[in-house]
Backbone as CSV, one residue per row, in Angstrom:
resi,resn,N_x,N_y,N_z,CA_x,CA_y,CA_z,C_x,C_y,C_z
1,MET,0.740,-1.257,0.131,0.064,-0.086,0.029,0.902,1.299,-0.193
2,ARG,0.415,2.285,-0.941,1.531,3.573,-1.027,0.768,4.553,-0.073
3,ASN,1.823,5.109,0.706,1.523,6.560,1.565,1.039,7.474,0.692
4,ILE,0.091,8.077,1.075,-0.124,9.611,0.147,0.214,10.799,1.270
5,VAL,0.358,11.790,0.593,1.153,13.198,1.297,-0.426,13.922,1.699
6,ILE,-0.349,14.153,2.737,-1.167,14.698,3.346,-0.774,16.316,3.883
7,LYS,-1.469,17.175,3.288,-0.930,18.622,3.417,-1.859,19.075,4.598
8,ILE,-1.322,19.788,5.406,-1.869,20.392,6.697,-1.156,21.766,7.027
9,ARG,-1.989,22.372,7.639,-1.327,23.665,8.465,-1.631,23.792,9.829
10,GLY,-0.471,23.982,10.665,-0.473,24.104,11.990,-0.564,25.518,12.438
11,ILE,-1.654,25.710,13.260,-2.043,27.240,13.614,-1.742,27.569,15.145
12,VAL,-0.969,28.492,15.402,-0.652,28.780,16.949,-0.936,30.104,17.094
13,VAL,-1.677,30.409,18.062,-1.900,32.043,18.393,-1.145,31.973,19.916
14,ILE,-0.428,33.003,19.961,0.377,33.366,21.215,0.117,34.888,21.579
15,ASP,-0.580,35.349,22.718,-0.683,36.581,22.823,0.111,36.982,23.922
16,TYR,0.831,38.280,23.655,1.901,38.701,24.582,1.238,40.090,25.144
17,GLU,1.757,40.466,26.312,1.663,41.713,27.098,2.989,42.048,27.372
18,ILE,3.833,42.682,26.757,5.122,43.399,26.922,5.315,44.469,27.642
19,ASP,5.920,44.505,28.504,6.198,45.769,29.283,7.527,46.232,28.664
20,GLY,7.278,47.546,28.024,8.659,47.985,27.400,8.344,48.889,26.432
21,ASN,9.189,48.787,25.259,8.843,49.599,24.022,9.205,48.587,22.728
22,PHE,9.304,49.482,21.667,9.247,48.373,20.588,10.517,47.787,20.140
23,ARG,11.531,48.183,20.794,12.783,47.313,20.728,12.586,46.082,21.544
24,ASP,11.836,46.171,22.642,11.452,44.861,23.431,10.591,43.904,22.487
25,VAL,9.679,44.466,21.701,8.715,43.699,20.766,9.706,43.038,19.961
26,VAL,10.562,43.663,19.091,11.351,43.279,18.081,12.154,42.097,18.871
27,SER,12.894,42.410,19.948,13.685,41.404,20.467,12.846,39.920,20.832
28,GLU,11.496,40.293,21.242,10.696,39.024,21.521,10.430,38.402,20.414
29,GLN,9.987,39.136,19.065,9.883,38.401,17.818,10.986,37.688,17.328
30,GLU,12.235,38.186,17.457,13.547,37.657,17.250,13.638,36.141,17.852
31,ARG,13.396,36.475,19.267,13.393,35.127,19.977,12.329,34.071,19.363
32,LEU,11.216,34.461,19.199,10.117,33.627,18.718,10.577,32.862,17.460
33,GLU,11.022,33.809,16.243,11.389,33.312,15.100,12.575,32.143,15.224
34,ALA,13.330,32.368,16.373,14.485,31.555,16.417,14.178,30.128,16.906
35,HIS,13.106,30.159,17.711,12.510,28.895,18.476,11.666,28.116,17.234
36,ILE,10.907,28.778,16.534,9.995,28.245,15.609,11.122,27.499,14.452
37,SER,12.101,28.475,13.953,13.050,28.092,13.111,13.983,26.628,13.597
38,GLN,14.141,26.845,14.836,14.970,25.495,15.450,13.815,24.202,15.404
39,PHE,12.537,24.419,15.797,11.420,23.305,15.777,11.229,22.668,14.215
40,ALA,11.360,23.835,13.326,11.077,23.267,11.970,12.327,22.669,11.576
41,ASP,13.452,23.155,11.670,14.746,22.471,11.445,14.762,20.972,11.771
42,GLU,14.254,20.673,13.086,14.372,19.524,13.580,13.069,18.466,13.277
43,ASN,12.236,18.781,12.313,11.130,18.184,11.966,10.986,18.091,10.472
44,VAL,11.268,16.891,9.960,11.453,16.671,8.259,9.900,16.896,7.529
45,SER,9.019,16.839,8.603,7.676,17.065,7.776,7.270,18.500,7.433
46,ILE,8.168,19.340,8.364,7.743,20.788,8.175,8.279,21.375,6.972
47,VAL,7.643,21.651,5.866,8.042,22.359,4.519,8.060,23.843,4.428
48,GLY,7.566,24.628,5.280,7.529,25.870,5.532,7.248,26.438,6.669
49,HIS,7.613,27.488,7.126,7.186,28.198,8.357,7.042,29.777,8.136
50,GLN,6.477,30.534,8.744,6.560,31.922,9.059,6.269,32.478,10.614
51,VAL,6.793,33.376,10.875,6.491,34.164,12.116,6.149,35.502,11.863
52,ASP,4.839,36.267,12.410,4.770,37.557,12.289,4.106,37.900,13.678
53,MET,4.411,39.060,13.869,3.617,39.788,15.260,2.942,40.832,14.848
54,ARG,1.771,40.941,15.502,0.858,42.349,15.210,0.224,42.889,16.351
55,GLU,0.141,44.037,16.278,-0.813,44.569,17.458,-2.065,43.808,17.537
56,ARG,-2.638,43.543,18.909,-3.576,43.001,19.109,-4.828,43.944,19.723
57,ARG,-5.912,43.492,19.729,-6.802,44.084,20.537,-7.687,43.153,20.997
58,GLY,-8.295,43.184,22.245,-9.053,42.338,22.611,-8.629,40.966,23.218
59,THR,-9.330,39.908,23.197,-9.148,38.593,23.675,-8.606,37.803,22.555
60,SER,-8.096,36.645,22.967,-7.871,35.634,21.855,-9.165,34.969,21.028
61,PRO,-8.979,34.819,19.760,-9.972,34.162,19.149,-10.021,32.870,19.204
62,ASP,-11.083,32.052,19.196,-11.109,30.832,19.288,-10.557,30.060,17.811
63,ILE,-9.461,29.806,17.564,-8.811,29.397,16.384,-9.403,28.221,15.672
64,THR,-10.380,27.438,16.405,-11.042,26.414,15.644,-12.124,27.168,14.643
65,LYS,-12.626,28.516,15.111,-13.556,29.165,14.433,-13.095,30.194,13.544
66,MET,-11.870,30.299,13.341,-10.944,31.251,12.446,-11.350,30.947,11.134
67,LYS,-11.571,31.787,10.348,-11.612,31.551,8.669,-10.445,31.942,7.947
68,PHE,-9.762,31.264,7.125,-8.691,31.584,6.366,-8.913,31.563,4.973
69,ARG,-8.311,32.697,4.329,-8.397,32.520,2.874,-7.241,32.914,2.133
70,ASN,-7.215,32.599,0.711,-5.936,32.735,0.186,-6.216,34.327,-0.586
71,ASN,-4.988,34.922,-0.497,-5.154,36.090,-1.047,-4.125,36.159,-2.776
């Protein structure tokens, strides 16, 4: 029996409250990027990854109800 390739997307939401300034935010983003990069490098199933940080408002959404679209 032949294995099939299943494409999936892992979604993680991390909310921060950082005391400091934008340099502190940039530093935290760099730390997060390094951790994700290391995680991806150690897992042969991961074919791509991205990290982005944005200002947030309100509480975390229920990621099971989030809608994603291709632009």
